[in-house]
C-alpha positions in Angstrom: 0.1 -0.1 0.0 1.3 3.6 -0.7 0.6 5.2 2.8 2.6 7.9 4.8 1.9 6.6 8.3 1.2 3.5 10.0 -0.2 2.8 13.6 0.2 -0.1 15.1 -2.8 -1.3 17.4 -6.4 0.1 17.2 -6.9 1.3 20.6 -8.3 4.7 21.1 -5.2 6.2 21.4 -4.1 4.6 17.9 -7.3 5.7 16.2 -6.8 9.3 17.9 -3.6 9.5 16.4 -4.5 8.0 13.2 -7.1 10.6 12.9 -4.7 13.8 13.6 -2.3 12.4 11.4 -5.0 12.2 8.4 -6.2 15.4 9.2 -2.9 16.7 8.9 -2.5 15.5 5.3 -1.0 11.9 5.8 -2.2 8.9 4.3 -2.6 6.5 7.5 -3.0 2.8 7.7 -4.2 1.4 11.0 -3.4 -2.3 11.4 -5.1 -4.2 14.5 -4.4 -7.4 15.5 -7.8 -8.4 16.9 -11.1 -8.8 14.8 -12.4 -5.6 16.3 -11.0 -2.0 17.0 -10.8 -0.5 20.3 -8.1 -2.3 22.0 -9.0 -2.5 26.0 -12.2 0.0 25.3 -14.6 -2.6 23.5 -17.9 -3.8 24.2 -18.3 -7.8 23.4 -21.1 -10.2 24.1 -19.7 -12.4 27.1 -22.7 -14.4 27.8 -25.3 -15.3 25.0 -27.6 -11.8 24.8 -25.5 -9.8 27.4 -22.7 -7.4 26.4 -20.4 -5.3 28.6 -17.2 -3.2 28.2 -14.8 -6.1 28.5 -12.0 -4.1 30.1 -12.1 -0.6 30.2 -15.4 0.4 32.1 -16.0 3.7 32.6 -15.7 7.3 30.9 -14.6 10.6 32.4 -10.7 10.9 31.3 -11.3 11.3 27.4 -10.6 15.0 26.3 -13.6 16.9 25.4 -11.6 18.6 22.9 -10.9 15.6 21.2 -14.9 14.3 21.5 -15.4 17.9 19.5 -12.6 17.6 17.0 -13.5 14.3 15.8 -17.1 15.1 16.3 -17.8 11.7 17.8 -21.2 12.8 18.8 -22.3 13.0 15.3 -20.4 9.6 14.9 -23.1 7.7 17.3 -21.2 8.7 20.9 -23.6 9.3 23.3 -22.6 9.7 27.3 -24.9 9.5 30.0 -23.6 10.6 33.7 -24.0 9.0 36.7 -26.3 10.3 39.3 -23.9 9.9 42.1 -20.6 9.4 41.9 -19.6 6.5 44.3 -21.8 4.3 46.9 -19.6 3.0 49.8 -21.2 0.4 52.2 -19.6 0.5 55.6 -18.7 -2.5 58.1 -21.3 -1.0 60.7 -24.5 -1.1 58.7 -24.0 2.5 57.3 -23.3 4.1 53.6 -21.6 7.1 52.2 -23.1 8.0 48.9 -21.1 10.6 47.3 -21.8 13.1 44.5 -22.8 16.2 43.3 -24.8 18.6 46.1 -25.2 16.1 48.4 -22.0 14.9 49.3 -21.4 17.3 52.0 -24.6 16.3 53.8 -23.7 12.5 53.5 -20.1 13.1 54.8 -21.5 14.9 57.8 -23.5 12.0 58.8 -19.7 10.5 59.6 -18.1 13.8 60.5 -19.0 17.3 60.4 -15.4 18.2 60.2 -14.8 16.2 57.2 -17.8 17.8 55.6 -16.3 21.1 56.1 -13.2 20.1 55.0 -14.4 18.6 51.8 -14.7 22.1 49.5 -10.8 23.0 50.5 -9.5 19.6 49.6 -11.2 19.7 46.0 -9.9 23.4 45.4 -6.4 22.7 46.6 -6.4 19.5 44.1 -8.2 21.3 41.2 -5.4 24.4 41.6 -2.5 21.3 41.1 -5.1 19.7 38.4 -5.2 22.8 36.3 -1.6 22.9 35.6 -1.3 19.3 34.9 -4.0 19.2 32.6 -1.8 22.0 30.7 1.2 19.4 30.9 -1.0 16.6 29.7 -1.4 18.4 26.5 2.0 19.1 25.6 4.7 16.8 24.8 7.2 17.1 27.5 10.7 17.9 26.8 13.3 15.3 26.3 16.6 14.8 28.7 19.2 15.6 26.6 17.4 16.7 23.5 18.3 20.1 21.3 16.9 23.8 21.8 13.4 22.8 21.3 13.5 20.5 24.5 15.3 23.2 26.5 12.5 25.8 25.4 9.8 23.2 26.4 11.2 22.6 29.4 11.5 26.2 30.8 8.0 26.9 29.3 6.5 24.2 31.2 8.6 24.7 34.6 7.6 28.3 34.2 3.9 27.0 34.2 4.6 25.2 37.6 6.7 28.0 39.0 3.7 30.4 38.6 1.5 28.3 41.2 0.9 29.9 44.4 3.3 28.6 47.1 0.6 26.5 48.5 -0.1 24.7 45.5 3.4 24.2 45.1 3.6 22.4 48.1 0.4 20.5 47.5 2.0 19.3 44.1 5.0 18.3 46.0 3.1 16.2 48.7 0.8 14.4 45.6 3.5 13.4 43.7 5.9 11.8 46.5 3.6 11.0 49.5 1.0 8.2 50.2 -2.6 8.6 49.5 -3.0 8.0 53.5 -0.6 10.9 54.5 -2.5 13.4 52.2 -5.9 12.3 53.4 -5.0 12.3 56.9 -4.3 16.0 56.5 -7.9 16.7 55.6 -10.2 14.0 57.1 -10.7 11.7 60.0 -13.1 9.5 59.1 -12.8 6.0 57.2 -15.4 5.9 54.7 -14.5 9.5 53.0 -10.9 8.6 53.0 -11.9 5.4 51.5 -13.8 6.7 48.8 -11.2 9.3 48.0 -8.5 7.2 48.6 -9.8 4.1 46.0 -8.5 6.2 43.5 -4.9 5.7 44.3 -5.2 2.1 44.0 -7.2 1.8 40.7 -4.6 0.0 38.5 -1.8 0.4 40.8 -0.5 -2.5 42.3 0.2 -1.0 45.8 -1.1 0.3 49.1 -2.3 3.6 49.7 0.4 3.5 52.4 2.8 3.6 49.3 5.0 6.8 49.0 3.6 8.4 45.4 0.0 6.6 45.6 -1.4 10.1 46.3 -1.0 11.4 42.9 -3.8 9.4 41.4 -6.1 11.1 44.0 -6.0 13.9 41.2 -8.4 11.4 39.2 -11.1 13.0 41.5 -11.1 16.4 40.1 -9.5 15.6 36.6 -12.3 13.8 34.9 -14.8 15.6 32.9 -18.3 14.3 31.2 -20.7 16.6 29.2 -18.7 19.8 30.2 -19.3 19.1 33.9 -15.8 18.8 35.8 -15.2 15.9 38.1 -18.1 13.8 36.6 -18.0 10.3 35.6 -20.1 8.6 33.4 -21.8 5.7 30.9 -21.0 5.6 26.9 -24.2 4.4 25.3 -23.2 0.9 24.1 -20.2 0.5 26.5 -16.7 1.5 25.8 -16.9 0.1 22.3 -19.3 2.8 21.4 -16.1 5.2 21.9 -14.2 3.6 19.9 -16.4 2.6 17.1 -17.1 6.4 16.9 -13.4 7.1 16.8 -13.3 4.6 13.9 -16.1 6.1 12.0 -14.4 9.6 12.3 -11.1 7.9 11.0 -12.8 6.5 8.1 -14.3 9.7 7.2 -10.7 11.3 7.6 -9.4 8.9 4.8 -8.1 6.8 7.2 -7.6 2.9 6.1 -8.3 0.4 9.0 -7.4 -3.2 8.8 -8.4 -6.0 11.7 -7.3 -9.2 11.8 -3.8 -7.7 10.8 -1.2 -8.7 14.0 2.2 -6.8 13.3 5.0 -9.2 13.9 7.8 -6.8 13.8 9.0 -3.6 12.7 11.3 -3.1 9.8 14.6 -1.1 9.9 17.0 -0.1 7.4 20.3 0.8 9.6 18.9 2.9 12.5 15.4 4.2 10.8 12.1 2.2 11.2 10.7 2.1 7.5 8.0 -0.5 7.7 6.3 -3.5 9.5 5.9 -7.3 8.7 2.6 -8.9 9.5 2.4 -12.3 11.1 1.7 -13.8 7.8 5.0 -12.5 6.5 3.5 -9.6 4.3 5.1 -6.2 4.6 4.2 -2.8 4.5 6.6 0.2 4.1 6.1 3.8 5.4 8.5 6.5 6.7 6.2 7.1 9.9 5.7 4.2 12.1 3.6 4.7 15.0 3.1 2.2 18.0 0.1 2.0 20.1 1.0 -1.1 22.0 3.2 -1.4 25.5 6.5 0.1 24.9 7.9 -2.9 26.7 6.3 -5.3 23.8 7.5 -3.0 21.3 11.1 -2.6 22.6 11.9 -5.9 23.4 9.8 -8.1 21.1 9.1 -5.7 18.0 12.1 -3.8 17.4 15.4 -5.7 15.9 17.4 -6.3 18.7 20.7 -5.1 16.9 19.1 -1.9 16.5 19.0 -0.6 20.1 21.8 -0.5 22.7 21.9 -3.2 24.9 21.8 -1.3 28.0 18.5 0.3 26.7 17.2 -3.2 26.2 18.0 -3.9 29.8 16.4 -1.0 31.1 13.3 -1.9 29.4 13.2 -5.4 30.6 13.2 -3.5 34.2 10.2 -1.1 33.2 7.8 -1.2 36.0 4.6 -2.9 35.2 1.7 -4.9 36.7 -1.6 -3.5 38.0 -2.8 -6.3 40.2 -5.9 -6.0 38.2 -8.7 -8.5 37.8 -11.6 -8.0 35.9 -15.0 -9.7 35.9 -17.9 -9.3 33.6 -21.2 -10.6 35.2 -24.4 -11.5 33.8 -27.2 -11.3 36.4 -30.9 -12.3 36.6 -31.8 -9.5 39.5 -30.0 -6.4 40.8 -27.9 -7.0 43.5 -29.6 -5.8 47.1 -27.0 -4.6 49.3 -27.7 -4.8 52.8 -27.3 -1.2 53.9 -29.7 -0.2 51.4 -31.4 -2.9 50.0 -34.2 -1.6 47.7 -33.0 -0.3 44.0 -32.4 3.2 43.7 -29.9 5.6 42.0 -26.9 4.4 44.3 -26.9 1.3 41.9 -26.0 3.6 39.1 -23.0 4.7 40.6 -19.3 3.2 41.2 -19.9 0.7 44.1 -17.0 0.5 46.4 -16.6 -2.7 48.7 -13.7 -1.5 50.6 -14.5 0.5 53.7 -11.5 1.8 54.7 -7.7 2.5 53.8 -6.5 -0.1 56.4 -8.6 -2.4 54.3 -7.2 -1.6 51.1 -3.6 -2.0 52.9 -4.4 -5.6 53.7 -5.7 -6.3 50.4 -2.3 -5.3 48.9 -0.1 -6.8 51.8 -2.2 -10.4 51.3 -1.5 -10.5 47.7 2.1 -9.8 48.3 2.1 -12.8 50.6 -0.4 -14.9 49.4 -0.9 -14.2 45.4 -4.2 -12.7 45.7 -6.4 -10.5 48.2 -8.6 -12.7 50.7 -10.8 -9.5 50.9 -10.4 -7.7 47.5 -11.0 -4.5 46.7 -14.0 -4.6 44.5 -15.6 -1.7 42.5 -19.0 -2.5 40.9 -20.6 -0.8 38.1 -24.2 -1.8 36.5 -24.2 -0.2 33.4 -27.6 -2.1 32.3 -29.3 0.5 34.6 -28.5 3.2 32.6 -28.2 1.2 29.1 -30.9 -1.2 28.2 -28.8 -2.1 25.1 -26.3 -4.6 27.3 -28.8 -7.2 28.5 -32.1 -8.8 27.9 -35.4 -7.2 29.7 -35.4 -7.2 33.4 -31.7 -8.8 33.4 -28.6 -6.7 34.1 -24.8 -7.0 33.4 -22.3 -5.8 36.2 -18.8 -5.0 35.8 -16.1 -6.0 38.5 -12.9 -4.2 38.8 -10.7 -5.9 41.5 -7.4 -5.6 43.1 -5.2 -7.2 44.1 -3.9 -9.8 42.5 -0.4 -10.6 41.5 0.5 -10.4 37.8 3.5 -12.6 38.5 1.5 -15.2 40.9 3.6 -18.8 41.0 2.2 -21.1 38.7 0.5 -18.6 36.6 -3.5 -17.4 36.9 -4.8 -20.8 34.9 -3.9 -22.7 38.5 -6.0 -20.0 40.5 -8.5 -18.4 38.1 -11.4 -20.1 39.6 -10.2 -19.6 43.1 -9.8 -15.9 42.6 -13.4 -15.7 41.2 -14.7 -17.7 44.1 -13.1 -15.1 46.4 -14.5 -11.8 44.7 -17.9 -13.5 44.4 -17.8 -14.1 48.3 -17.1 -10.6 48.9 -19.8 -9.2 46.8 -22.0 -11.6 48.6 -21.4 -10.8 51.9 -22.3 -6.9 51.0 -25.0 -7.7 49.3 -26.9 -11.3 49.9 -28.2 -13.5 47.4 -25.9 -12.2 44.7 -24.5 -15.5 43.7 -27.9 -16.7 43.3 -28.3 -13.9 40.5 -25.2 -14.9 38.5 -26.5 -16.5 35.0 -22.6 -16.2 33.9 -19.4 -14.4 34.1 -16.2 -13.6 31.9 -13.2 -13.6 34.1 -10.0 -11.8 33.1 -6.8 -12.4 35.3 -4.0 -10.4 34.7 -2.4 -12.9 32.4 -5.9 -12.8 30.2 -5.6 -9.3 29.8 -2.1 -9.6 28.4 -3.0 -12.1 25.9 -6.2 -10.6 24.6 -5.4 -6.9 24.6 -1.6 -6.7 25.1 -1.3 -5.3 28.4 2.0 -6.2 29.7 1.7 -7.8 33.3 -2.1 -7.1 32.9 -1.2 -3.2 33.5 -4.0 -1.0 32.4 -1.6 2.0 32.1 1.1 0.4 29.9 3.6 1.0 32.7 3.3 2.3 36.4 2.4 5.7 36.7 5.2 6.4 39.3 7.0 9.8 39.7 10.2 7.7 37.7 7.9 7.1 34.8 6.0 10.1 34.4 6.5 13.2 32.2 9.8 13.5 30.4 10.5 9.8 32.2 7.7 7.9 30.4 8.3 5.5 29.2 12.0 6.5 30.3 14.4 9.3 30.2 15.6 10.0 26.8 12.4 8.8 25.3 10.3 12.0 25.7 8.1 13.5 23.3 7.0 10.1 21.8 10.0 9.9 19.8 11.5 6.1 20.0 15.2 5.2 19.8 14.9 4.4 15.8 14.3 7.4 13.8 11.0 7.3 11.9 9.5 5.1 15.3 7.1 6.7 17.5 5.1 6.0 20.5 1.3 7.0 20.9 -0.3 4.7 23.7 -0.6 5.0 27.2 2.9 4.2 27.8 3.6 7.6 26.7 2.9 10.9 28.1 0.5 11.8 29.9 -0.1 8.0 30.9 -2.8 5.7 31.2 -6.8 6.0 31.3 -9.1 6.4 28.2 -8.0 10.3 27.5 -6.9 10.2 24.0 -4.3 12.8 25.0 -1.0 10.4 24.1 -2.5 9.8 20.5 -3.3 13.4 19.9 0.2 14.6 21.3 2.2 12.2 19.4 0.3 12.8 16.4 0.8 16.5 16.7 4.8 16.2 17.5 4.8 14.0 14.4 3.4 16.6 12.1 5.7 19.4 13.4 8.7 17.4 12.3 10.1 17.1 16.0 
């Protein structure tokens, strides 16, 4: 084929990158290994008659400017908001229902002081988040780069330096301290710290006591749905509706998309990438090769070994991965009835968190480190069929269970332990919602190695690499590879392994395309 750019992997970032490249005048070909585009953001039938978002399961980080640029609503994307952010049952028979104007009143039932502290907490996080949103939209400077990188470093550092001193201190705390340390500085009651601290362990194989875990607390204020900051929502049709709308936008811009087209390796002449070879042996050439796959998979298994420095390969082999995540999609004959609030209601349309305290979350992590998985895991349940009746037969439902912690490198592999882990997760839900097990019609369980096999998430890592200070900004995926440029000329990275990192935001894809088009 006569193309200017090849994008390896049709996940959401690959599709976003392809669209911006095409709008910039490039002839673009997307090659997707699976039979459907979307990467981990897909909707699939997992039990006859029941469909759900297979891996990625909620929407809130997708940049609204990407939605507008690609005109995704015109291509079928419709997003509904959660009426509440979270519902958290407690061990003493009470519950915390967070969201909207009612959050302070709900928190006050546990602590008047915590209710009074919430606005200040959100204000201070938002002050840091505003600057980080700006940085997330720009290519970071590359250590050891040229004059352009020096200029970018000065420009981006200047934005941080202009923060008030309080915000500078808060930013330092968020990047270096544990979630517990930060939350203890504002709140006293376990439920509010658990609801907010849950973000710190999502996709992060760590304890809320781990230094640096506070960074992900920013997700509390970073999200946006339908123009409402801090809001999370559901795409009608599941997460696959997002990437199908992106695919239609790409095709409208002239992008060619091929599915069932796994790329085996990147071709290179000397130190320059100039094409790809597919698993069937066919070859396609292009001067621009953009990878949406995990950087570890790209550099260790797809790039010719003799084109990379041995020290670089050794360092990439040590790239920190593994998010401790176990995903289950469940077909239900009836809605779960939680012991603390048994009747159906809007609380079931929220993110239901089964982890009543930071101590519980810490024990889940230490248990997994000692035994392979948590005997009382952290579980978030969403029931998207309550807001989207296209996912299940009438009167029945689907639930997404996002669970932590499960050792990505468990002894013997997850084939030996998958069923026992599922039983443990179901026991955890049953304890909070008696009768849950009886309502289960069927399920699809994805352990960390299943997530790797199905979606290419090395170690089951949903973020394509740990989101810690040593793997963020100019160090993502590692120092010397910032700005989306890989060690081979003509080879670029556009996935979650690049700045600004994981989550369904589209920012890595857009930023990579802009950088490529500017010829940096």
